[in-house]
C-alpha positions in Angstrom: -0.8 -11.8 -106.5 -3.5 -9.9 -107.2 -7.3 -10.2 -106.7 -9.6 -10.6 -109.2 -12.6 -8.6 -108.1 -10.3 -5.5 -107.4 -8.4 -5.7 -111.3 -9.7 -3.7 -114.6 -12.3 -4.9 -116.6 -12.4 -5.2 -119.9 -16.0 -4.0 -121.2 -15.3 -2.4 -124.7 -13.3 -1.3 -127.2 -13.3 2.6 -127.3 -15.4 2.5 -130.7 -17.9 0.9 -129.7 -18.8 3.7 -127.7 -19.8 7.3 -129.7 -20.6 10.2 -128.8 -24.7 10.8 -127.1 -24.9 7.4 -129.4 -25.7 4.0 -128.1 -24.7 3.0 -124.9 -22.3 -0.7 -124.2 -25.0 -2.3 -121.4 -22.9 -4.5 -119.3 -23.6 -7.2 -115.4 -21.8 -6.0 -112.1 -22.6 -7.3 -108.5 -23.8 -4.1 -106.5 -24.5 -4.6 -102.6 -24.6 -8.6 -103.7 -27.3 -8.3 -106.3 -26.8 -9.0 -110.3 -28.1 -5.4 -111.7 -27.2 -3.6 -115.2 -24.9 -0.9 -116.2 -24.1 0.6 -118.6 -21.2 2.9 -120.6 -21.2 5.7 -122.8 -19.3 8.8 -124.1 -20.1 12.1 -124.2 -18.3 14.9 -125.9 -15.0 12.7 -126.1 -15.4 11.5 -122.8 -16.1 7.2 -121.2 -19.1 7.4 -118.7 -20.7 4.6 -117.1 -23.6 4.4 -114.6 -26.0 1.6 -113.0 -29.3 0.7 -115.0 -31.5 2.2 -112.4 -33.2 5.4 -112.3 -32.9 6.6 -108.5 -36.9 8.5 -108.7 -38.0 3.9 -109.2 -35.7 1.6 -109.5 -36.3 0.9 -112.9 -34.2 0.8 -116.3 -33.6 4.2 -118.1 -33.0 2.8 -120.9 -36.0 4.1 -123.0 -34.7 1.4 -126.4 -32.6 -1.8 -125.9 -29.0 0.7 -125.1 -30.4 4.3 -125.3 -30.1 6.4 -122.9 -29.9 9.8 -124.7 -32.9 12.3 -125.0 -33.1 13.4 -128.4 -31.1 16.1 -128.1 -28.2 14.6 -126.8 -27.5 16.6 -123.8 -29.4 14.2 -121.0 -29.9 10.7 -119.6 -33.3 10.0 -120.3 -35.8 7.3 -118.1 -38.2 6.3 -120.0 -41.0 5.6 -117.0 -40.8 9.0 -115.9 -39.3 11.3 -117.7 -35.8 11.8 -115.3 -33.3 13.1 -116.7 -29.0 12.3 -115.4 -26.6 15.1 -116.3 -24.5 12.2 -118.6 -21.0 13.8 -117.5 -21.4 13.2 -113.5 -24.9 11.1 -113.1 -26.1 14.1 -111.0 -29.9 14.3 -111.6 -31.4 17.7 -113.4 -34.7 17.4 -114.0 -38.0 15.4 -113.2 -38.4 13.3 -110.5 -35.4 11.3 -109.0 -33.7 11.4 -106.1 -29.9 11.8 -105.7 -27.4 10.7 -109.0 -27.0 8.1 -110.4 -24.2 5.4 -109.1 -21.1 6.0 -111.2 -19.3 3.1 -112.1 -15.6 4.0 -112.5 -13.6 3.8 -116.2 -10.3 3.9 -117.6 -9.7 3.2 -121.2 -6.2 2.7 -122.6 -4.5 1.4 -126.0 -8.6 1.6 -127.4 -9.9 -0.5 -124.9 -12.4 1.1 -121.5 -12.4 -1.0 -118.6 -14.1 -0.4 -115.2 -12.7 -0.7 -111.5 -14.9 -2.8 -109.7 -15.0 -1.6 -106.0 -16.3 -2.4 -102.7 -19.6 -2.3 -103.8 -19.6 -3.1 -107.2 -17.2 -5.9 -108.5 -18.0 -8.5 -111.5 -20.6 -10.9 -111.9 -18.9 -14.7 -111.7 -20.5 -18.0 -112.6 
């Protein structure tokens, strides 16, 4: 018997994530709190992170589901300009302390899934 809290969670269709484009948001339980996550595609690979800047615990997006800077190279925090590498979540500039909290994704058969772990669980109702 599988535990539903460790099974991959379907997130979106692969075609919903365009390189450097809009993110797909989703809710997760992180350390007991409901938080927003977001998935992006960068250089053909899907990545996901908690939508929480490491400088100040605020959401990053400058417009709903928009995280990339105008160049499409960095994830940008709208509040104070912290920049993160989309492929790793590492801080690359501006006021940030460490990198973004990553969420493991898997892409198979045209669907993107996120993988729960001990501190990152699906939101249950």
